N, C-alpha and C positions, 0 to 999 in steps of 0.2 A: 668447435674451433680446434685447430691443430697447432700445437706448439712443439718446439724442438728442445730436448733436454740438454743437448751439447752443441749449440749453434757454432761454436768456434771450429768444429770439424769441417765446416764449409771452406775454411782456409786451404784445405787439401785439394780443392777442385782444380786449380791450375798445376798441380804437381806433375801430371803426365807431360804437359807442355814444357815445363822446366827441365824435365829429364830429356825430352826430345832435343831441345836446343843446347843444353849444357852437357849432356852425356849422350852424344849421338852414337849410333851403331858403328862398329868397327868396319872400315872400308879399306880395301887393298886392291891395287891394280896388278894384274899378273899377265904375262905373255901367253898367248894362245893362238892356235891355228883353227881356222874355220873350214870344215870340209862339207861341201854340199852333199856328198855321198857317205856321211859318217855312219849312218845306220847299216848300209851295205858293208862298209869296211869292218864294223864291229861284228857283224854276223859271220863274215868270212873268217874272222879270228876266233869264232866260237864264243863270243862274249855278248851279254845282254846289256844295253845301255841303261843306266840308272840316273836318278836325279843327283845333281852335285850339290855342293854347299853354296847354294845361291839363295839370297833373301828376296823373295818376290814382293813386289809392291802390292799394297792392299787396294781393294776396290773402294769406291765411295760407300757402298753398303757396309763393308767391314768397318771402315772408319766411323761411320755414323752410329753403328751398333756399339762399337767400343766406347764411344763418347757417352752414349745413352746409359750403358751398363755402369760405367764409372760414376756417372752422376747419381744413378740409383743407389749404388753402394755407399757413396759419401752421404747421401740423405739418410740411409739406414743407420750409418754410424753416428749421425747427429741425433739419433733417438727420437724420431717423431712420435708424438702422442696426441690422441684425441682427448681433449679436456672437456669434461662435462660441466653442468651447472653447479654453482657452489652449494655445498651441503653443510649445515650448521649442526655441530654436536655440543651438547651441554653435559657436563659431568660435575659431580659434587666437589666443592672446594672446602667443605667443612662437614665434620661429623657431629651430629647432635644426639646426645644420650639423655633419655628421660628415666629417672629413677623414682618410682612411685611407691609410696608406703601403703601396703594393704593389710597392715596388722589389725588387731582387734580394736584399737582405739579409733581407726578410720570408719568404724561402724556407727559412731555417734551421730545422731541426727540433730546437730546444733549449727549446721552451716546454712546461712540465709541464702536462698535462691533469688534469682532475678525478680520473681513474682512475690517475694516476701515470705514464702513458706520456708520452714526448716526442713532440710533434706540431709540425707546421709553424706558425710564428707567425701567418701570415694565417688559417689554418683556425681556430685558437683565437679570433682576433679576430672572425671572421665569426659564429661561434656565439654569442658573448656579445653582440656588437653587434646581431645579429639579434633577440635577446630584448629588448634595450633599445629598438629600433625599434618592436617590437610593443606596448610599453608606452607609446608616445607618442600614443595615441589622443586626438584633439582638438587636437594640435599639428601644425604644418607641419615636415616634415623634408626636408633636402637632403643629398646625398651627393657628396663630392669624393674622387677617387682620384688618387694622384700617384706618379710614379716619376721618370723623366727629364723628364716633362712632367706638368702638372696638368690634370685634366679634370673638368668637372661631369658626374658620372654620372647624377644625378637632381636636377632643380631643386626648389625648395620646393613641396611638395605634401602633402596630407592622405591621399593614397593610399599608406598604409604598406606594403600588400602588394607594390606595384610597387617601392618602394624596397628592400624586403628581397630581392625576386627579383633586382634588379640587383646588390645586394651579393653574393648567392650566386653570381652568374655571374662575378664578378671573379676574376682569377687573377694570381699573381705574374708580373711582367715585362710585363703588358699595356701599361703606360705607360713601359716602358724600364727598364733595370737600375739607374740612379742615383736619387738622392733630391733633389728640389728642394723642400725643406720651406718655404723662404721664399716661393717662387712659389705654393705651395699656399695659404698663409695669405693672400697677396695676392689670389688668385682668390676665396677665401672672402669677403674684404672687398668685392670688386667685386660678388659675388652678393648679399651683404646689402644693398648700396646700391639694389637694385631692389625691396626689400621696404619696405612701409609700416608694418610692425610694429616698434616701438621696442625691445622686449625681445629680445635676440639672444644666442644661446649657440653657441660654436664649440668642438667637442671634437676634438682632434688626437691620433691614435694613430700613433706612429712610433718608430723607434729613435733618432731625433734626429740622425743622421749626415748633415747636409746636404752634398751633394757637387757642386752645380752650379747653385744658384739665382742668378738675376739680381739678386734682392733678398735681403739677409741676413734670416734669421728674426727677429733682434732688431728690425731696422728695421720689418719687417712687423708684428710684435707691437705696436710703438709706434703705428703707424697704426691698428691694430685698437682700441687703447685710446682713441684720439681719436674713432673712429667709434662708440664705445659698444658694442663687441662684447666680451662676456664670454668669456674663453678658458680652457679646461681642457686641459692636455696630459697624455697617458698614455704612459709609456715601456714599450715591448714589446721584450724581448730580454735579452741577458746583459751586465751591466755589466762582466764580466770578460773579454769577448771581445776580439778583436784586429781592427785595421783597420776596414773599413766594416761588419763584422759586429758591432762592439761597440756597446752601448747608450750613447748620449751623454746621460747624465742632466743634465749641467751645462747643455747647450744647452736642453733641454726645460724645466728649472727656470727659466733666465733668460727664456725666452719667456713662461712663465706669469707670472713676477714683473713683467716689463715690461708685460704686458697687464692686470695687476691680477687675475690668476686664480690657479689652483693647479696643482701638478704632482703626479701619482700614479705610483707604480711598480707595474706589474703583474708580479709575480714568477711567477705561474702562473695557470691558467684560473679557479681559485676566487677568487684575489685580484682578477682582472679583473672578475668578476661582483660582488664586494663593492664595488669602486670605483664601478660604476654605481649600486649601491644608495645609496652615500654621495652621489653626484651628485644622485640623486632627492631625498634628504633635505635637501641644502643648497640646491638650486635646483628645488623641486617644480614639477610640470607646471602650466602656467597656461592657463586656458581662459576666454574671455569668454562668459558665459551671458546670453542675452536671451530674454525671454518676451513674446510678443505674441498678440493674439486677432484672428483674421480678421474683417473687417467687410464686410457687404454692404449698400450703400445702398438705401433704400426710398423715397426722395423721389419718384422718377418714377412709382411706382405711385399715390401720393396725387394727383399732378398729373393723371394720366390718369383717375383716379376722379372728381375734381372736374369735369373737362371732360365726361366721360360724363354725369354728373348734370345739368350745365347744359344740354347738348344735349337730353337726354331731357325735361327740364322745358319747354324751349322748344317741343319737338314736341308735348307734352301740351297746353300752353296754346293752341298754334295749332289743334289738333284741337278743343278746346272752343269756340274762337271760330268756327271753320267750322261746327260743329254748330248754334250759336246763330243764325248767319246763315241756314242752311238751314231752321231751324225758323220 
């Protein structure tokens, strides 16, 4: 389909007629003598007759070509475009950050799996989080892992397969035995600051036992709230445990409350999966959808055609004139 980008330009089509009728060529009558033997008289005086200031009338061919070229040029100025089929583009409208605890406490095999067996906390988290990542199609996902240090395992990307592969490769203790939950939240905030997307979701999975952060988790959560980061904390572990192995639900609840978010307790693998379904229901996936139709400009074809017609007409008129002279 062909469309015109500037259709109002077609109002210029009658412009030559308006000029012809309202601004006619200057005409003047002058006295003159007509000599049937003018050429012989000029030659006897040693002069060569030349064309005078006379405006010759145009032929039908010239008028037709002039009208055609003017129409082509006006069409070119109207910016004709060949419009293709609609193409739909989807891009992320929200950034999702996953911060996963891989400290030594996540090595405890006290997490009930779907089949009733006790499995390692991190293994259960990786299985459920992996499915959650796969469902983020259209959103950008980033992954932070933390132990004694916090690291960006995967920056924001729509390549979900790579994020899941990096998650599957993480092991307990890769970042040290301790838990720097506050520093992990701080690193997440810093990573969000490089994003131009305003809708931001941070999901923290941990046992909540912060053992060495330079910034307390509560202070980090307050900063996250000021930065507009929505935060959800998920507790993984046994609330009845002892020492660093115990799930610190109070800290995780305070973090979520300070950031204006929610805290969830994952008592087993099934409950962890249900939590992600609830997160999807409360904060559904957001995608910006834009539809555009590719356009190919055609004006240069019309300009080239008008030039070719003009040159061909000049050549034809010159040939006719030469033939008459020879005749």
